[in-house]
C-alpha beads as a LAMMPS data file, in Angstrom:
LAMMPS data file: protein, C-alpha beads

88 atoms
87 bonds

1 atom types
1 bond types

-500.0 500.0 xlo xhi
-500.0 500.0 ylo yhi
-500.0 500.0 zlo zhi

Masses

1 110.0

Atoms # bond

1 1 1 -312.575 -402.182 -370.123
2 1 1 -314.132 -403.849 -367.099
3 1 1 -314.747 -400.472 -365.465
4 1 1 -316.866 -399.278 -368.387
5 1 1 -318.863 -402.497 -368.376
6 1 1 -319.515 -402.191 -364.644
7 1 1 -320.443 -398.539 -365.087
8 1 1 -322.971 -399.476 -367.765
9 1 1 -324.446 -402.171 -365.565
10 1 1 -324.747 -399.721 -362.678
11 1 1 -326.532 -397.226 -364.909
12 1 1 -328.888 -399.891 -366.189
13 1 1 -329.688 -401.060 -362.672
14 1 1 -330.582 -397.539 -361.528
15 1 1 -332.791 -397.006 -364.610
16 1 1 -334.815 -400.196 -364.158
17 1 1 -338.254 -399.539 -362.749
18 1 1 -338.020 -395.813 -363.414
19 1 1 -341.299 -394.286 -364.626
20 1 1 -339.972 -390.916 -365.833
21 1 1 -336.601 -389.721 -367.156
22 1 1 -335.100 -386.248 -367.312
23 1 1 -333.425 -384.922 -370.458
24 1 1 -330.002 -385.690 -368.973
25 1 1 -330.957 -389.217 -367.946
26 1 1 -332.493 -389.937 -371.336
27 1 1 -329.458 -388.557 -373.169
28 1 1 -327.188 -390.804 -371.126
29 1 1 -329.445 -393.824 -371.605
30 1 1 -329.609 -393.387 -375.394
31 1 1 -325.988 -392.208 -375.646
32 1 1 -327.031 -388.936 -377.276
33 1 1 -326.360 -385.337 -376.317
34 1 1 -328.936 -383.308 -374.438
35 1 1 -329.100 -380.953 -377.429
36 1 1 -330.100 -383.870 -379.664
37 1 1 -332.904 -384.752 -377.244
38 1 1 -334.145 -381.132 -377.285
39 1 1 -334.039 -381.095 -381.106
40 1 1 -336.051 -384.296 -381.275
41 1 1 -338.652 -382.750 -378.955
42 1 1 -338.788 -379.576 -381.054
43 1 1 -339.307 -381.598 -384.272
44 1 1 -342.107 -383.561 -382.592
45 1 1 -340.250 -386.859 -382.858
46 1 1 -339.993 -387.575 -379.141
47 1 1 -343.043 -387.333 -376.871
48 1 1 -342.558 -385.683 -373.487
49 1 1 -344.369 -384.082 -370.584
50 1 1 -343.694 -380.435 -369.843
51 1 1 -343.795 -379.452 -366.180
52 1 1 -342.966 -375.778 -365.940
53 1 1 -339.770 -375.517 -367.958
54 1 1 -338.801 -379.128 -367.285
55 1 1 -339.257 -382.008 -369.698
56 1 1 -339.992 -385.545 -368.536
57 1 1 -340.208 -388.747 -370.551
58 1 1 -342.386 -391.693 -369.568
59 1 1 -340.699 -395.074 -369.954
60 1 1 -343.665 -396.574 -371.858
61 1 1 -343.521 -393.679 -374.363
62 1 1 -339.800 -394.331 -374.820
63 1 1 -340.418 -398.019 -375.483
64 1 1 -342.995 -397.139 -378.153
65 1 1 -340.659 -394.528 -379.668
66 1 1 -337.755 -396.959 -379.835
67 1 1 -339.958 -399.701 -381.320
68 1 1 -341.054 -397.305 -384.068
69 1 1 -337.400 -396.574 -384.906
70 1 1 -336.277 -400.197 -385.085
71 1 1 -334.920 -401.377 -388.409
72 1 1 -334.941 -405.099 -389.193
73 1 1 -331.613 -406.882 -389.126
74 1 1 -330.036 -407.436 -392.524
75 1 1 -330.665 -411.182 -392.363
76 1 1 -334.316 -410.952 -391.335
77 1 1 -335.704 -410.167 -394.795
78 1 1 -333.303 -412.487 -396.599
79 1 1 -334.067 -415.270 -394.147
80 1 1 -337.770 -415.090 -394.935
81 1 1 -337.141 -415.131 -398.682
82 1 1 -334.784 -418.080 -398.421
83 1 1 -337.291 -420.086 -396.400
84 1 1 -340.035 -419.341 -398.926
85 1 1 -337.793 -420.354 -401.807
86 1 1 -336.804 -423.614 -400.112
87 1 1 -340.431 -424.381 -399.245
88 1 1 -341.521 -423.912 -402.890

Bonds

1 1 1 2
2 1 2 3
3 1 3 4
4 1 4 5
5 1 5 6
6 1 6 7
7 1 7 8
8 1 8 9
9 1 9 10
10 1 10 11
11 1 11 12
12 1 12 13
13 1 13 14
14 1 14 15
15 1 15 16
16 1 16 17
17 1 17 18
18 1 18 19
19 1 19 20
20 1 20 21
21 1 21 22
22 1 22 23
23 1 23 24
24 1 24 25
25 1 25 26
26 1 26 27
27 1 27 28
28 1 28 29
29 1 29 30
30 1 30 31
31 1 31 32
32 1 32 33
33 1 33 34
34 1 34 35
35 1 35 36
36 1 36 37
37 1 37 38
38 1 38 39
39 1 39 40
40 1 40 41
41 1 41 42
42 1 42 43
43 1 43 44
44 1 44 45
45 1 45 46
46 1 46 47
47 1 47 48
48 1 48 49
49 1 49 50
50 1 50 51
51 1 51 52
52 1 52 53
53 1 53 54
54 1 54 55
55 1 55 56
56 1 56 57
57 1 57 58
58 1 58 59
59 1 59 60
60 1 60 61
61 1 61 62
62 1 62 63
63 1 63 64
64 1 64 65
65 1 65 66
66 1 66 67
67 1 67 68
68 1 68 69
69 1 69 70
70 1 70 71
71 1 71 72
72 1 72 73
73 1 73 74
74 1 74 75
75 1 75 76
76 1 76 77
77 1 77 78
78 1 78 79
79 1 79 80
80 1 80 81
81 1 81 82
82 1 82 83
83 1 83 84
84 1 84 85
85 1 85 86
86 1 86 87
87 1 87 88
């Protein structure tokens, strides 16, 4: 178990400060297959830069993509309603 945690930390450390990712690096980072990444590109869901036959992903584009996919936690909506009810 410790080995996998250290491996994850090592991967995160090498990805920090990186401006562009390859398909393989992005797949590993998001824990998806490379085929899934290619499908997302084909459907227009994931922005990328095409350099020859290579695809590259800018870290700021990835942040925006991930933010657009975020779902609120189950308690976030209920928490707001409860506070409003208590305040009334």
